N, C-alpha and C positions, 0 to 999 in steps of 0.2 A: 317889732326884729322879724315880723311874720310866723311865728310860732303861737302855737294852743298852747299853754301852760294848764298841766294839772296837779292842782294843788295836794300835798301828800304831807301833811304833815305827821313828822315820827314823834315830836315829843311832845307832853301836856305840860305851861308853868306852873306852878304854885307857889304863890306869895307865902311864905317865912315871916314871920313876927319877929322884930331884932331890935335890941333896945342900943342906937346909936351914941355916941360921943355927939354934945352939944358944940353948933355949928363954930363956937367962939374957940374953941379946943381944937379947930382943924386948920391948916392950912391948904387942902386939898383933897378931893374926891378921885377914887380913882374909879372907874369901873368895865368891867372887863366884857359887859353886855347890854345890850337896850333893855333885858328883859330886867334888872335889878332900875331901874329908872321909876317905873309907878311906883316903887319904896320908898322914895326918897322923897320926904317932904318940902313941902314950900320954905318951912323956917332953914333949912338948907341951900337954898335956891343960889344964894350969895357966896357960895364957897366957890372955889375955882372948881371946877372939875374937866379931869384929864380920860379920855375916854378911849377906846382900846383901837377904835375907827372911826371915821367917817359917818358911817351909818348910826352907830351909837352917840358920836358927839350930836347929830340931827336931831333923832330923837331924845339929845339930853338938853339942846334949845329951845324945842316944843315943848316941853315941860315946864321952861321958867329960867332953868339954869341959866346966868348971866355972862360968866368967862368958861365957854368951853374953849377947850384943846383936844385935837383928835392925835392919836400916834396912825401907826404905818399897817396895824390890824392884827397883829397878835401881841401876845406877855412881853417879851421882849424889848420890843418898837415902845410898849407902853410903860414897862420900866426904865427903859434911856431916856422914854420926858418924862416924869416923873423926877428921876436922879437930877437931870438940868434944869427943873422949871422951882422944884421942890430944894428948901434949905437944908440942910443938915449940918449940926443938928438944930432944931427948933420944931413946930408943932407938930402935933400926930400928923398924918395921913390916913382916910379913909377906904376901904381896899372892899368896895361893894362887891359880892358875888355870890354864884351858882352852891349851892351844896354839893362837895369836893373837888368844888375849884378854887385856883386863887390861890392854893400853897406855896406852890415852888415861885412863884411873883412878891408872894410875901417876903419868903427867906431872902430875898434879890436883893428888894428895897433894906431892910433892915441890914443888909450887907452894906448896902451900899452909906450906910448911917441915919436911915428913915425911922420912925419910931411909927408903927402901923396896927391899924385898927381893922379886924380882919371883921368883916359881918356877911355869916348868909341871910342873904332876902330872899331868894326862892331857890326854885327846886325845879330842874326837868326830868321830869318822871318818860320813862317809854311808854306808849302807846303799845294798846294790845293786838291792833287789826291794822291792815292795810284799808283806808276809803276805799268804797266799792267804786267810784270811778278809776280811781289807781287799777284796782284788781282788775276790771273789765279788760284797761285798757293794756295790762300787761299782758293778761290772757288771750289777749286780740291780736298782741305782736305791733300794736300800736306808737310807740316810744317810741323813740328814737335818739334820743337823753335825758340823761336825770341828773338835773345838780343837788348838791348835799354839802353844805353852808357847817357839820359840821363832824368829829368823828364821833361821838357821840350818835346824833340823828342817822350815820353811815349805819353805826351795828343794829341798832333800834330795827331802821328798815331794812334788814338782816335777817333780824328775827323774825319781823313781823310776815316776810318774803317766804322764808323755810313752815308757816303754820299756814301758806294757803297755796301756795302758788311750787311749781318745782322749779330749781334753779336755774335752770335752760332758759328761764322766763326773759331772763338778763341776756339771754346769748347775742342777741342784735341790738343793746344799745347801747351806747359808749358815757362811761359815768365823767361827772367832770366833779373835779375835789379843789374846797376851798385852800385846804394846805394838805403835806405830805401827809399827818398822819390820818386825814380825813379819807386819804388815798389809800395806806396802809388799811383802815378799817374794810374797805370796801374789798381789798384784793382777795378773802376767798371767795369770791361768787366769782360766775366764769363769764365778766362780762364781752364787749367787741373788744371795747379798749377803757382804758384809764388814762385821765390827763387831768394832771393838776392849775391848780390859779398862777401866773406871774406875781402876785402878790395878795394874801391871805384878803380879801374882799371881794364886794358885790359887782363890782365893776369888773375886774378881771375876771371872774369867775365865769360872765354875759360875755365875754368877750369871745373866751371857747365857744361859744355858740356861732360867731361869724367865720 
């Protein structure tokens, strides 16, 4: 697209050990982030996997899952997909989530009649400092736009910025948010503008650059 990206990971993902139900006990696995995929063993690759969006679905297929379906990019869409594809009552579904995530989704699935096993397979921990290239580019005013893929990464970025630069460092930058929740997390900073993707996925977020 002609841009020079400065990769600025705001979160560090750490795997967590969890005891999973046997694949024969499950009718589906629900995945809210590609970060959960590496923690799902090959023994479960034959179970239908329902992914929150296309990027997560692609990661699941790449890992070896054979029956993969993608929702439209958020928890509500994933719940709707699960309720359409899964039998209620029927075998349980496994909700593979991150620490502090998936509670509302699990409740929605249970309200729809599904039995849910929620397992925490990873934790996303805020990094404490901006990478040096990002810090230098922000200080020099060389950033035109900043893309944020989650509310958690937006909050982490705000804390990292506060630790090393004045908030005015983002005054000339357009913030591009993948969701309304992400935009709300960015609102306290004095951006030139904040825009939200029309749908919560990478393609629509990148479309804001054009």
